[in-house]
N, C-alpha and C positions, 0 to 999 in steps of 0.2 A: 821364772820362764812362763810365759803365758800360752794357754790352750789355743787360741786362734792361731799361733805361729804353724801347729801341727795341723789344724783344720784346714787352711787356706790352700797349703800344697797338696793336700790329699783332693780337695775339689776339684782343683785344675787339672790333675791327672785324672780323674774320673770323668771330667766332663769333656775333656779334649784329648781323646785317645789317640794316639800316633797311628795305631792299626786303621782308624777310619780314613785318615789323611791318604793311606795308599791305596784306598778303593775309589777314592773321588773321581780319578782322572780316567777310568775306564768308561767305555762308551762311544759309539759313532759320533754322537754331537760335539765331544772335545777332541776326537782324535786330530782333525785339522789344525786346530788351533793350539795342539800340543806340537805339530809339526809345522813348523813356519816356510821351510822349504817347498814342502809339498802345498801348501795354503798359496804360497806366491804363483804356483803355475795353475793350480785350480783357479784363482781370482782372475788371473790374465786370460784363461782360456774363456771363462765365462763372461768378461767384460768383453772380449773381443768378439764371442758370439751377439752379445747385446748390441755392440756396436752395428754388426753387420744387420740384424733384425732392423735396427732404425733405419739404416742406409736403404734396405729393401722398402721399407713402409712409405718413404719419401716418394717413391715410384707412384704410388696408389693415391699420393694428394693431387688433388684436381686444381689447386692454386699455387704450385710449389715455384712458379717464376714470378709469382707476385712479391715484390720486394717488402710490402707490409706484413705479409704472412712471415716471411723470412726473417724479418726483425722481431716479430713476436717468438718465433722459435728460437732464436739466439738470446734474446733476454729471457726466456723459460729456461735455457741452458746454462746461463750464468747464475740465474737464482739458485739453481739446484745445485750448481757448481760451488757457489760460497757456503750453502748450508752443509755440504760435503767436506770441505775444507773445516769448517767450523768444528764438525763431529769428529774427523779425524785429529784435531788438535787436541781436543777434548778427550778422547780416548788415550793419545799419546801421554798426556798429562797424567790420565790415571794409571796408566802401564808404569810410568816412570816413578809415581811415587811408591808404588807397592813393590818395584825392583829395588829403590833405596832403603825402604823398610827391610826386606829381606836381608839386605848386605848390612845394614845396621846391625840386626838380629844377631848375625853370625859373631860379630866381634862382641856384642853384649854377653852371647852364651859362654863363648871362649873365655871372656873376663870373669863370669859367674863360676865356671867350673874351676878355673884358676883359684880362685877367692876359697873356694870350698875345699880344695886340696890343700892349701896352704893352712887353712885353719884345722883341717883333718890332724895335721902333725901336732895341733896343741892338745888334743883329746887324749882321754886316759884308753888303756886297752879294752876291748880289742879293735875301737875304731881307729886307733892310731897305727895298726899293722894291716888292717883290712880295707881301709877306705881307700887308700892311694892306688891301690891296684885296681880297685873297682871304678875309681874314676877315670883311670888312665883307659880302662874298657870301654867305658861310657863314652868317652870322646871318640873313639875309633868307632862304635856304633853309630854315633851322631854323624859322622864322616860318610859312612856307608849309606844312611837313610837320605841324606841330601844331596850328595855327591852326585855328578851326572855320569859317573862310569861305572855305577855299581847296576847290575840286573835287578828285576824286579822281585826275584827269589832273595837275593841278597838282602834287599831292602825290608822285605817281610821278616827275615831272620834277624836282621839287625832292629828292627823295631821291637820286636819281641824281647831280645836281649836288652835293649834300653830299657824297657819297662821292667824287667826282672831286676835289673839294677838299681832302678829307682827305688822299688819295693824293699829291697836288701837294704841300701842306704839309709832309707827312713825308718825300716824296722830296727834297725842298729842305734839309731839315734834317738828313735823314741823310748827304748829300753834304757840308755843312757841317760835320757832326760828324767825318766820317772825315778833312777836310781840316785843321781846326782844333778838336780837342777841347779847348776852354777851358771854364772855370766858367760864362762868359757864355752860352756855347752850350748848356751842361747845364742851366741854368734855363729856356731856351727850350724845349728838348726836355721837360723836367718840365711845363711850362705846357700844351704840345700834347698830352702824354699824358694831363693831368687833363681836357682838353676831349675828347680821343676817348673817354676812360672814361666821362664823363657822357653822351655819345651812346648808349653800351652801356646805361647805366642809365635814360636815359629810354625807350628801346625796351623794356627789360625791365618799367619800371614801366607802361607801356602794355599790355604784353601780360598783366600780372597783372591778372585779372579774378577776380572771385568765381566758384567753383567751379559749373558747371552741376549738380552733384550737390546743392549747397545749393539752387539755384533750383528744382529738381524737388521736394525735400523740403518747401520753402516753399509752391509750388503745392499738393501733396497735401494740407498740412496745412489751408491757406485753404479748399480745396475740402471738405474734410471738416467743417470749422468751419462752413461755410455748410449743409452740409445737415444736420446735427445742430441747429442754430439753427430752419431751417425745420422740422424734425421735431419740435421742441419747441413750435412754436406752436400754440396753440388756433384762433387766428383770423388772418385777415391783418393785418398792422398795420405801415404804411408807415414809420415811424419804426423798428421793430426789424428791418425788412428792409434799409433803405437805409443805414442809419448804420454797421452793421459792415462793410458791402461797401465804402462809400467810404472807410472808415479804413483796410481792407487794401489796397484799390486804391491809395491816395495813398502809403502807407507803401512799398509795391512799388515803385511808380514812381520814388519818390524815390530809394529804394538803387538801382535802375538808372541815373537820371540821375546820381549821383554816380560810379557806377561805369564809366560809359560816358566815354572818354578826349575823344571829338570832338564825337558828337552830343549833341543834349539841349538843355536849358535852363541848366543850371548846368555852367559850363565853367573851367577852371584858365585863369585869367589870364596872358597872354603880355606883361604889361606891361613887365617885367624886359628882354626881348629885344628889344622895340619901341623902349624908352628907349635901349638899347644901339645900335641900328641907327641910330637919328636921330642918336646922337653920332658915330658911325663916318663917316656920310655927311657929317656937318658937317664934322668935323676934315679928312677926304680932300679935301673941298671947299675949305676953307681953304687945305690945303697945295698943291692944285693951283694955285690961284690965285696963291699966293706963288712958286710955281715958275716962273710966266710971267713974273714981274717982274723 
């Protein structure tokens, strides 16, 4: 067995702590982006106010009845609206790719933990007896960390427990590898290493959000579009006022929903991890009943 196996997994855990992930979403700047429903109403209100400002500014225009002037206003509106549409499409593509990545990583981590569980049964004592229960508790901790139902205190506690289990599993296999560096131990080390790597990948995927610069540009273009639309209206029209505002508000809140890892309506399913947890609990329960007879 080669030393890099042991080093690589430890470096991932040290560089990308799960605890740091739990502190990232605090702060006023991210609050609205983490709560898409609230973001929808805020965006709608802001854009309606911007539209009203544009409509009132038209009164101050000296040549507002000039058709050439009105054509220029409409051209400007169309140009800004096209740029806004392109930016919304770009942000939507970014959010969807991040959402799909987080969804795939759930499946990959469940497979990695399942592989580690199977290979633990091939090891000598004490790993063969202690590792299965540790891996079962590890799955439950991972569900608590990334699930949408858990409170922040639960996530903090689960993150600490997850780290302790990783340390215990790695300590046990390090001792075993030093005492008996066999191919059977090596494949278990590889499985644990993959499992720890996926912890780092899931943390990185959760931290990988749409940059705030893009949100600021999206907000600026949305406000400018609403102002110009209001500026170009001769008279108040509910359809022309509310439809563009609602379309932009829905699109922005949907992007934020896809980009938000925990809060919001659209969540990454933890079904693979939950199924694995059920299987591990059942197998260990059956093994415990068989051991009592």
